[in-house]
Structures are given as structure tokens and as C-alpha cells.
DRENVEXTI-192660 format. One record per atom (N, C-alpha, C, O): x, y, z; residue number from 1. Coordinates in pm, whole numbers, plus 50000, padded with zeros to 5 digits. Each point is the difference from the previous one (the first is absolute). Layout:
DRENVEXTI-192660
<node><east>X</east><north>Y</north><up>Z</up><seq>NUM</seq></node>
...
end
This chain:
DRENVEXTI-192660
<node><east>47712</east><north>53294</north><up>49293</up><seq>1</seq></node>
<node><east>50109</east><north>50050</north><up>50044</up><seq>1</seq></node>
<node><east>49995</east><north>49974</north><up>50130</up><seq>1</seq></node>
<node><east>50115</east><north>49970</north><up>50032</up><seq>1</seq></node>
<node><east>49813</east><north>50023</north><up>50063</up><seq>2</seq></node>
<node><east>50025</east><north>49979</north><up>50108</up><seq>2</seq></node>
<node><east>50037</east><north>49867</north><up>50061</up><seq>2</seq></node>
<node><east>50095</east><north>49963</north><up>50069</up><seq>2</seq></node>
<node><east>49772</east><north>49961</north><up>49868</up><seq>3</seq></node>
<node><east>50018</east><north>49820</north><up>49949</up><seq>3</seq></node>
<node><east>50139</east><north>49957</north><up>50024</up><seq>3</seq></node>
<node><east>50043</east><north>49914</north><up>50078</up><seq>3</seq></node>
<node><east>50009</east><north>50149</north><up>49853</up><seq>4</seq></node>
<node><east>50179</east><north>49942</north><up>49912</up><seq>4</seq></node>
<node><east>50079</east><north>50075</north><up>50136</up><seq>4</seq></node>
<node><east>50114</east><north>49963</north><up>50029</up><seq>4</seq></node>
<node><east>49822</east><north>50137</north><up>50045</up><seq>5</seq></node>
<node><east>50112</east><north>50067</north><up>50083</up><seq>5</seq></node>
<node><east>49969</east><north>49886</north><up>50113</up><seq>5</seq></node>
<node><east>50092</east><north>49935</north><up>50050</up><seq>5</seq></node>
<node><east>49773</east><north>50045</north><up>49986</up><seq>6</seq></node>
<node><east>50033</east><north>49914</north><up>50106</up><seq>6</seq></node>
<node><east>50075</east><north>49831</north><up>49976</up><seq>6</seq></node>
<node><east>50085</east><north>49936</north><up>50062</up><seq>6</seq></node>
<node><east>49847</east><north>50043</north><up>49838</up><seq>7</seq></node>
<node><east>50103</east><north>49873</north><up>49986</up><seq>7</seq></node>
<node><east>50147</east><north>49999</north><up>50034</up><seq>7</seq></node>
<node><east>50059</east><north>49928</north><up>50082</up><seq>7</seq></node>
<node><east>49997</east><north>50186</north><up>49821</up><seq>8</seq></node>
<node><east>50172</east><north>50022</north><up>50042</up><seq>8</seq></node>
<node><east>49982</east><north>50032</north><up>50112</up><seq>8</seq></node>
<node><east>50076</east><north>49916</north><up>50049</up><seq>8</seq></node>
<node><east>49872</east><north>50154</north><up>50065</up><seq>9</seq></node>
<node><east>50057</east><north>49988</north><up>50139</up><seq>9</seq></node>
<node><east>49993</east><north>49894</north><up>50039</up><seq>9</seq></node>
<node><east>50094</east><north>49954</north><up>50066</up><seq>9</seq></node>
<node><east>49761</east><north>49953</north><up>49899</up><seq>10</seq></node>
<node><east>49997</east><north>49865</north><up>50109</up><seq>10</seq></node>
<node><east>50153</east><north>49938</north><up>49967</up><seq>10</seq></node>
<node><east>50089</east><north>49999</north><up>50084</up><seq>10</seq></node>
<node><east>49926</east><north>49948</north><up>49780</up><seq>11</seq></node>
<node><east>50117</east><north>49914</north><up>49959</up><seq>11</seq></node>
<node><east>50142</east><north>50099</north><up>50049</up><seq>11</seq></node>
<node><east>50099</east><north>49928</north><up>49990</up><seq>11</seq></node>
<node><east>49934</east><north>50192</north><up>50052</up><seq>12</seq></node>
<node><east>50099</east><north>50050</north><up>50074</up><seq>12</seq></node>
<node><east>50032</east><north>49942</north><up>50149</up><seq>12</seq></node>
<node><east>50092</east><north>49949</north><up>50064</up><seq>12</seq></node>
<node><east>49765</east><north>50093</north><up>49948</up><seq>13</seq></node>
<node><east>49957</east><north>49963</north><up>50162</up><seq>13</seq></node>
<node><east>50070</east><north>49819</north><up>50024</up><seq>13</seq></node>
<node><east>50090</east><north>49961</north><up>50075</up><seq>13</seq></node>
<node><east>49825</east><north>49966</north><up>49828</up><seq>14</seq></node>
<node><east>50069</east><north>49877</north><up>50011</up><seq>14</seq></node>
<node><east>50131</east><north>49938</north><up>49978</up><seq>14</seq></node>
<node><east>50043</east><north>49892</north><up>50041</up><seq>14</seq></node>
<node><east>50009</east><north>50192</north><up>49892</up><seq>15</seq></node>
<node><east>50132</east><north>49998</north><up>49956</up><seq>15</seq></node>
<node><east>50087</east><north>50001</north><up>50113</up><seq>15</seq></node>
<node><east>50076</east><north>49909</north><up>50035</up><seq>15</seq></node>
<node><east>49905</east><north>50201</north><up>50018</up><seq>16</seq></node>
<node><east>50114</east><north>50074</north><up>50130</up><seq>16</seq></node>
<node><east>49951</east><north>49878</north><up>50132</up><seq>16</seq></node>
<node><east>50065</east><north>49947</north><up>50091</up><seq>16</seq></node>
<node><east>49800</east><north>50044</north><up>49868</up><seq>17</seq></node>
<node><east>49962</east><north>49923</north><up>50158</up><seq>17</seq></node>
<node><east>50053</east><north>49871</north><up>49977</up><seq>17</seq></node>
<node><east>50027</east><north>49937</north><up>50102</up><seq>17</seq></node>
<node><east>49999</east><north>49994</north><up>49761</up><seq>18</seq></node>
<node><east>50077</east><north>49886</north><up>49979</up><seq>18</seq></node>
<node><east>50171</east><north>50030</north><up>50025</up><seq>18</seq></node>
<node><east>50083</east><north>49936</north><up>50066</up><seq>18</seq></node>
<node><east>49927</east><north>50169</north><up>49865</up><seq>19</seq></node>
<node><east>50177</east><north>49992</north><up>50012</up><seq>19</seq></node>
<node><east>50044</east><north>50061</north><up>50154</up><seq>19</seq></node>
<node><east>50119</east><north>50015</north><up>50028</up><seq>19</seq></node>
<node><east>49764</east><north>50020</north><up>50074</up><seq>20</seq></node>
<node><east>50053</east><north>50002</north><up>50150</up><seq>20</seq></node>
<node><east>49982</east><north>49857</north><up>50027</up><seq>20</seq></node>
<node><east>50100</east><north>49931</north><up>50020</up><seq>20</seq></node>
<node><east>49796</east><north>50023</north><up>49982</up><seq>21</seq></node>
<node><east>50016</east><north>49858</north><up>50040</up><seq>21</seq></node>
<node><east>50078</east><north>49885</north><up>49967</up><seq>21</seq></node>
<node><east>49993</east><north>49898</north><up>50068</up><seq>21</seq></node>
<node><east>50085</east><north>50111</north><up>49827</up><seq>22</seq></node>
<node><east>50087</east><north>49972</north><up>49950</up><seq>22</seq></node>
<node><east>50137</east><north>50026</north><up>50018</up><seq>22</seq></node>
<node><east>50094</east><north>49937</north><up>49952</up><seq>22</seq></node>
<node><east>49910</east><north>50180</north><up>50133</up><seq>23</seq></node>
<node><east>50155</east><north>50047</north><up>50068</up><seq>23</seq></node>
<node><east>50017</east><north>49924</north><up>50159</up><seq>23</seq></node>
<node><east>50108</east><north>49957</north><up>50039</up><seq>23</seq></node>
<node><east>49806</east><north>50038</north><up>50015</up><seq>24</seq></node>
<node><east>49974</east><north>49956</north><up>50111</up><seq>24</seq></node>
<node><east>50046</east><north>49832</north><up>50027</up><seq>24</seq></node>
<node><east>49925</east><north>49909</north><up>49965</up><seq>24</seq></node>
<node><east>50179</east><north>50070</north><up>50086</up><seq>25</seq></node>
<node><east>50080</east><north>49862</north><up>49991</up><seq>25</seq></node>
<node><east>49937</east><north>49886</north><up>50080</up><seq>25</seq></node>
<node><east>49973</east><north>50038</north><up>50114</up><seq>25</seq></node>
<node><east>49995</east><north>49839</north><up>49864</up><seq>26</seq></node>
<node><east>49934</east><north>49971</north><up>50150</up><seq>26</seq></node>
<node><east>50116</east><north>49946</north><up>50137</up><seq>26</seq></node>
<node><east>50120</east><north>50026</north><up>50012</up><seq>26</seq></node>
<node><east>49831</east><north>49928</north><up>50039</up><seq>27</seq></node>
<node><east>50049</east><north>50024</north><up>50145</up><seq>27</seq></node>
<node><east>50115</east><north>49867</north><up>49975</up><seq>27</seq></node>
<node><east>50012</east><north>49907</north><up>49920</up><seq>27</seq></node>
<node><east>50060</east><north>50143</north><up>50192</up><seq>28</seq></node>
<node><east>50149</east><north>49844</north><up>49975</up><seq>28</seq></node>
<node><east>49905</east><north>49868</north><up>50025</up><seq>28</seq></node>
<node><east>50003</east><north>49904</north><up>49924</up><seq>28</seq></node>
<node><east>49891</east><north>50103</north><up>50219</up><seq>29</seq></node>
<node><east>49944</east><north>49843</north><up>49972</up><seq>29</seq></node>
<node><east>49946</east><north>49920</north><up>49895</up><seq>29</seq></node>
<node><east>50005</east><north>49881</north><up>49969</up><seq>29</seq></node>
<node><east>49916</east><north>50273</north><up>49965</up><seq>30</seq></node>
<node><east>49929</east><north>49916</north><up>49863</up><seq>30</seq></node>
<node><east>50105</east><north>50001</north><up>49884</up><seq>30</seq></node>
<node><east>49977</east><north>49950</north><up>49890</up><seq>30</seq></node>
<node><east>50137</east><north>50111</north><up>50145</up><seq>31</seq></node>
<node><east>50080</east><north>49957</north><up>49862</up><seq>31</seq></node>
<node><east>50069</east><north>49837</north><up>50009</up><seq>31</seq></node>
<node><east>50038</east><north>49913</north><up>49921</up><seq>31</seq></node>
<node><east>49953</east><north>50104</north><up>50210</up><seq>32</seq></node>
<node><east>50132</east><north>49836</north><up>50032</up><seq>32</seq></node>
<node><east>49861</east><north>49901</north><up>49943</up><seq>32</seq></node>
<node><east>50020</east><north>49898</north><up>49934</up><seq>32</seq></node>
<node><east>49831</east><north>50152</north><up>50105</up><seq>33</seq></node>
<node><east>49906</east><north>49880</north><up>49972</up><seq>33</seq></node>
<node><east>49997</east><north>49983</north><up>49873</up><seq>33</seq></node>
<node><east>49978</east><north>49884</north><up>49965</up><seq>33</seq></node>
<node><east>50043</east><north>50222</north><up>49923</up><seq>34</seq></node>
<node><east>49996</east><north>50023</north><up>49839</up><seq>34</seq></node>
<node><east>50136</east><north>49881</north><up>49943</up><seq>34</seq></node>
<node><east>49983</east><north>49897</north><up>49935</up><seq>34</seq></node>
<node><east>50120</east><north>50147</north><up>50105</up><seq>35</seq></node>
<node><east>50107</east><north>49909</north><up>50020</up><seq>35</seq></node>
<node><east>50032</east><north>49866</north><up>49974</up><seq>35</seq></node>
<node><east>50055</east><north>49935</north><up>49912</up><seq>35</seq></node>
<node><east>49865</east><north>50036</north><up>50254</up><seq>36</seq></node>
<node><east>49988</east><north>49866</north><up>50042</up><seq>36</seq></node>
<node><east>49936</east><north>49950</north><up>49896</up><seq>36</seq></node>
<node><east>50059</east><north>49919</north><up>49929</up><seq>36</seq></node>
<node><east>49806</east><north>50118</north><up>50041</up><seq>37</seq></node>
<node><east>49935</east><north>49898</north><up>49904</up><seq>37</seq></node>
<node><east>50017</east><north>50048</north><up>49850</up><seq>37</seq></node>
<node><east>49901</east><north>50000</north><up>49927</up><seq>37</seq></node>
<node><east>50220</east><north>50039</north><up>50026</up><seq>38</seq></node>
<node><east>50020</east><north>50016</north><up>49847</up><seq>38</seq></node>
<node><east>50021</east><north>49842</north><up>49970</up><seq>38</seq></node>
<node><east>50049</east><north>49926</north><up>50086</up><seq>38</seq></node>
<node><east>49913</east><north>50028</north><up>49790</up><seq>39</seq></node>
<node><east>50092</east><north>49903</north><up>49936</up><seq>39</seq></node>
<node><east>50116</east><north>49957</north><up>50029</up><seq>39</seq></node>
<node><east>50033</east><north>49888</north><up>50041</up><seq>39</seq></node>
<node><east>50047</east><north>50230</north><up>49930</up><seq>40</seq></node>
<node><east>50137</east><north>49965</north><up>50005</up><seq>40</seq></node>
<node><east>50101</east><north>49936</north><up>50121</up><seq>40</seq></node>
<node><east>50112</east><north>49949</north><up>50001</up><seq>40</seq></node>
<node><east>49763</east><north>50089</north><up>50117</up><seq>41</seq></node>
<node><east>50099</east><north>50001</north><up>50153</up><seq>41</seq></node>
<node><east>49925</east><north>49864</north><up>49963</up><seq>41</seq></node>
<node><east>49944</east><north>49981</north><up>50108</up><seq>41</seq></node>
<node><east>50021</east><north>49925</north><up>49821</up><seq>42</seq></node>
<node><east>49969</east><north>49828</north><up>50037</up><seq>42</seq></node>
<node><east>50127</east><north>49933</north><up>49902</up><seq>42</seq></node>
<node><east>50016</east><north>50013</north><up>49879</up><seq>42</seq></node>
<node><east>50055</east><north>49922</north><up>50207</up><seq>43</seq></node>
<node><east>50144</east><north>49982</north><up>49955</up><seq>43</seq></node>
<node><east>49916</east><north>49841</north><up>49902</up><seq>43</seq></node>
<node><east>50063</east><north>49997</north><up>49895</up><seq>43</seq></node>
<node><east>49873</east><north>49934</north><up>50103</up><seq>44</seq></node>
<node><east>49875</east><north>49904</north><up>49905</up><seq>44</seq></node>
<node><east>49992</east><north>50038</north><up>49869</up><seq>44</seq></node>
<node><east>50058</east><north>49960</north><up>49900</up><seq>44</seq></node>
<node><east>49813</east><north>50169</north><up>50129</up><seq>45</seq></node>
<node><east>49972</east><north>50065</north><up>49862</up><seq>45</seq></node>
<node><east>50105</east><north>50062</north><up>49909</up><seq>45</seq></node>
<node><east>50005</east><north>49973</north><up>49880</up><seq>45</seq></node>
<node><east>50100</east><north>50131</north><up>50197</up><seq>46</seq></node>
<node><east>50082</east><north>50039</north><up>49941</up><seq>46</seq></node>
<node><east>50123</east><north>49902</north><up>49872</up><seq>46</seq></node>
<node><east>50078</east><north>50043</north><up>49915</up><seq>46</seq></node>
<node><east>49884</east><north>49805</north><up>50130</up><seq>47</seq></node>
<node><east>50054</east><north>49903</north><up>49937</up><seq>47</seq></node>
<node><east>49987</east><north>49956</north><up>49904</up><seq>47</seq></node>
<node><east>50066</east><north>49983</north><up>49897</up><seq>47</seq></node>
<node><east>49777</east><north>49985</north><up>50167</up><seq>48</seq></node>
<node><east>49883</east><north>49996</north><up>49880</up><seq>48</seq></node>
<node><east>50017</east><north>50115</north><up>49903</up><seq>48</seq></node>
<node><east>50035</east><north>49973</north><up>49885</up><seq>48</seq></node>
<node><east>49945</east><north>50153</north><up>50150</up><seq>49</seq></node>
<node><east>50034</east><north>50107</north><up>49848</up><seq>49</seq></node>
<node><east>50082</east><north>49974</north><up>49943</up><seq>49</seq></node>
<node><east>49987</east><north>50010</north><up>49878</up><seq>49</seq></node>
<node><east>50140</east><north>49944</north><up>50178</up><seq>50</seq></node>
<node><east>50139</east><north>50010</north><up>49936</up><seq>50</seq></node>
<node><east>49985</east><north>49914</north><up>49925</up><seq>50</seq></node>
<node><east>50071</east><north>50019</north><up>49901</up><seq>50</seq></node>
<node><east>49871</east><north>49888</north><up>50092</up><seq>51</seq></node>
<node><east>50009</east><north>49853</north><up>49900</up><seq>51</seq></node>
<node><east>49897</east><north>50016</north><up>49916</up><seq>51</seq></node>
<node><east>50019</east><north>49942</north><up>49893</up><seq>51</seq></node>
<node><east>49849</east><north>50130</north><up>50117</up><seq>52</seq></node>
<node><east>49903</east><north>50022</north><up>49875</up><seq>52</seq></node>
<node><east>50087</east><north>50093</north><up>49948</up><seq>52</seq></node>
<node><east>50022</east><north>49952</north><up>49889</up><seq>52</seq></node>
<node><east>50059</east><north>50180</north><up>50121</up><seq>53</seq></node>
<node><east>50005</east><north>50070</north><up>49944</up><seq>53</seq></node>
<node><east>50130</east><north>49940</north><up>49914</up><seq>53</seq></node>
<node><east>49994</east><north>50023</north><up>49879</up><seq>53</seq></node>
<node><east>50114</east><north>49907</north><up>50166</up><seq>54</seq></node>
<node><east>50088</east><north>49947</north><up>49927</up><seq>54</seq></node>
<node><east>49961</east><north>49920</north><up>49888</up><seq>54</seq></node>
<node><east>50070</east><north>50000</north><up>49898</up><seq>54</seq></node>
<node><east>49805</east><north>49918</north><up>50112</up><seq>55</seq></node>
<node><east>49934</east><north>49915</north><up>49910</up><seq>55</seq></node>
<node><east>49936</east><north>50113</north><up>49910</up><seq>55</seq></node>
<node><east>50023</east><north>49994</north><up>49879</up><seq>55</seq></node>
<node><east>49893</east><north>50117</north><up>50175</up><seq>56</seq></node>
<node><east>49968</east><north>50078</north><up>49849</up><seq>56</seq></node>
<node><east>50140</east><north>50045</north><up>49921</up><seq>56</seq></node>
<node><east>50028</east><north>49970</north><up>49884</up><seq>56</seq></node>
<node><east>50029</east><north>50086</north><up>50182</up><seq>57</seq></node>
<node><east>50151</east><north>50053</north><up>49958</up><seq>57</seq></node>
<node><east>50041</east><north>49871</north><up>49852</up><seq>57</seq></node>
<node><east>50036</east><north>50014</north><up>49883</up><seq>57</seq></node>
<node><east>49934</east><north>49869</north><up>50206</up><seq>58</seq></node>
<node><east>50061</east><north>49903</north><up>49856</up><seq>58</seq></node>
<node><east>49908</east><north>49988</north><up>49933</up><seq>58</seq></node>
<node><east>50032</east><north>50004</north><up>49881</up><seq>58</seq></node>
<node><east>49845</east><north>49980</north><up>50140</up><seq>59</seq></node>
<node><east>49910</east><north>50004</north><up>49859</up><seq>59</seq></node>
<node><east>50036</east><north>50186</north><up>49879</up><seq>59</seq></node>
<node><east>50003</east><north>50023</north><up>49879</up><seq>59</seq></node>
<node><east>50012</east><north>50047</north><up>50224</up><seq>60</seq></node>
<node><east>50006</east><north>50084</north><up>49904</up><seq>60</seq></node>
<node><east>50143</east><north>50048</north><up>49971</up><seq>60</seq></node>
<node><east>50014</east><north>50116</north><up>49962</up><seq>60</seq></node>
<node><east>50107</east><north>49795</north><up>50055</up><seq>61</seq></node>
<node><east>50100</east><north>49984</north><up>49926</up><seq>61</seq></node>
<node><east>49965</east><north>49919</north><up>49939</up><seq>61</seq></node>
<node><east>49998</east><north>50046</north><up>49886</up><seq>61</seq></node>
<node><east>49951</east><north>49799</north><up>50113</up><seq>62</seq></node>
<node><east>49961</east><north>49928</north><up>49871</up><seq>62</seq></node>
<node><east>49948</east><north>50075</north><up>49899</up><seq>62</seq></node>
<node><east>50047</east><north>49983</north><up>49887</up><seq>62</seq></node>
<node><east>49841</east><north>50118</north><up>50136</up><seq>63</seq></node>
<node><east>49905</east><north>50013</north><up>49924</up><seq>63</seq></node>
<node><east>50066</east><north>50129</north><up>49897</up><seq>63</seq></node>
<node><east>49964</east><north>50024</north><up>49885</up><seq>63</seq></node>
<node><east>50133</east><north>50043</north><up>50187</up><seq>64</seq></node>
<node><east>50075</east><north>50051</north><up>49957</up><seq>64</seq></node>
<node><east>50099</east><north>49938</north><up>49851</up><seq>64</seq></node>
<node><east>50028</east><north>50052</north><up>49892</up><seq>64</seq></node>
<node><east>49993</east><north>49855</north><up>50149</up><seq>65</seq></node>
<node><east>50151</east><north>49941</north><up>49913</up><seq>65</seq></node>
<node><east>49887</east><north>49910</north><up>49887</up><seq>65</seq></node>
<node><east>50053</east><north>49926</north><up>49917</up><seq>65</seq></node>
<node><east>49807</east><north>50084</north><up>50084</up><seq>66</seq></node>
<node><east>49957</east><north>49932</north><up>49915</up><seq>66</seq></node>
<node><east>49902</east><north>50052</north><up>49893</up><seq>66</seq></node>
<node><east>49953</east><north>50106</north><up>50043</up><seq>66</seq></node>
<node><east>50003</east><north>49869</north><up>49853</up><seq>67</seq></node>
<node><east>49962</east><north>50075</north><up>49893</up><seq>67</seq></node>
<node><east>49845</east><north>49991</north><up>49954</up><seq>67</seq></node>
<node><east>49925</east><north>50061</north><up>49923</up><seq>67</seq></node>
<node><east>50068</east><north>49800</north><up>50189</up><seq>68</seq></node>
<node><east>49867</east><north>49938</north><up>50021</up><seq>68</seq></node>
<node><east>49887</east><north>50057</north><up>50055</up><seq>68</seq></node>
<node><east>50024</east><north>49957</north><up>50113</up><seq>68</seq></node>
<node><east>49873</east><north>50104</north><up>49902</up><seq>69</seq></node>
<node><east>49862</east><north>50061</north><up>50022</up><seq>69</seq></node>
<node><east>49947</east><north>49914</north><up>50113</up><seq>69</seq></node>
<node><east>49904</east><north>49924</north><up>49990</up><seq>69</seq></node>
<node><east>50203</east><north>50106</north><up>50167</up><seq>70</seq></node>
<node><east>49937</east><north>49904</north><up>50116</up><seq>70</seq></node>
<node><east>49882</east><north>50023</north><up>50080</up><seq>70</seq></node>
<node><east>49962</east><north>49922</north><up>50087</up><seq>70</seq></node>
<node><east>49966</east><north>50216</north><up>49873</up><seq>71</seq></node>
<node><east>49877</east><north>50007</north><up>50021</up><seq>71</seq></node>
<node><east>49869</east><north>49910</north><up>49934</up><seq>71</seq></node>
<node><east>49883</east><north>49997</north><up>50037</up><seq>71</seq></node>
<node><east>50174</east><north>49943</north><up>49871</up><seq>72</seq></node>
<node><east>49901</east><north>49912</north><up>49985</up><seq>72</seq></node>
<node><east>49988</east><north>49870</north><up>50020</up><seq>72</seq></node>
<node><east>49932</east><north>49933</north><up>49922</up><seq>72</seq></node>
<node><east>50120</east><north>50020</north><up>50163</up><seq>73</seq></node>
<node><east>50002</east><north>49894</north><up>50098</up><seq>73</seq></node>
<node><east>49951</east><north>50037</north><up>50079</up><seq>73</seq></node>
<node><east>49940</east><north>49894</north><up>50017</up><seq>73</seq></node>
<node><east>49998</east><north>50205</north><up>50107</up><seq>74</seq></node>
<node><east>49970</east><north>50070</north><up>50067</up><seq>74</seq></node>
<node><east>49831</east><north>49958</north><up>49994</up><seq>74</seq></node>
<node><east>49951</east><north>50002</north><up>49888</up><seq>74</seq></node>
<node><east>49981</east><north>49969</north><up>50200</up><seq>75</seq></node>
<node><east>49914</east><north>49911</north><up>49981</up><seq>75</seq></node>
<node><east>49902</east><north>49934</north><up>49942</up><seq>75</seq></node>
<node><east>49879</east><north>50009</north><up>50019</up><seq>75</seq></node>
<node><east>50190</east><north>49914</north><up>49895</up><seq>76</seq></node>
<node><east>49994</east><north>49893</north><up>49944</up><seq>76</seq></node>
<node><east>50035</east><north>49856</north><up>50040</up><seq>76</seq></node>
<node><east>50033</east><north>49995</north><up>50119</up><seq>76</seq></node>
<node><east>49970</east><north>49877</north><up>49813</up><seq>77</seq></node>
<node><east>50022</east><north>49925</north><up>50066</up><seq>77</seq></node>
<node><east>50170</east><north>49983</north><up>49947</up><seq>77</seq></node>
<node><east>50059</east><north>50041</north><up>49900</up><seq>77</seq></node>
<node><east>49982</east><north>49878</north><up>50218</up><seq>78</seq></node>
<node><east>50159</east><north>49984</north><up>50024</up><seq>78</seq></node>
<node><east>50059</east><north>49916</north><up>49871</up><seq>78</seq></node>
<node><east>49966</east><north>49882</north><up>49993</up><seq>78</seq></node>
<node><east>50112</east><north>50166</north><up>49916</up><seq>79</seq></node>
<node><east>50051</east><north>49891</north><up>49935</up><seq>79</seq></node>
<node><east>50092</east><north>49900</north><up>50047</up><seq>79</seq></node>
<node><east>50035</east><north>49908</north><up>49926</up><seq>79</seq></node>
end
């Protein structure tokens, strides 16, 4: 019983520590650095992402409109 209580106490303290750590926001300078390094801040990368998303959505739409099993073509030789 003592071992279970010890494990529960350690778990509770760890959870409390993580909760307090998560509440502390980063400084303004650190926040600006994080935002600057996000992929969304690079216009070229954002355009590539938009194009890739458009191609994926086009393929999903085509797959939804057909009764063929398009997954069979993946990994095999192209026809």
C-alpha cells in the first residue's frame, strides 16, 4: 500500500510541476524567434504547401468520384 501511495504522490507532483511549467509563457524575444522560424512565415514554403494541399484534395475528390480501388495502384508499377 505504501508503494502505491508513493507512486501516486510522485505522479501528482510530476503533473503539478508540468502544469506550472506549461503556465509560464515564453518571453517576448523568444516568442518572436519562434514565430520567425515557423514554416508559415516563409512565403515560398507556404505556396508549396498550398500547391501540395490542392493536389491532395484533387486526388481525394477523384478517388471519391470513382468506384475503383485506387490503393491497389500504390506501390506497384505504373500503368
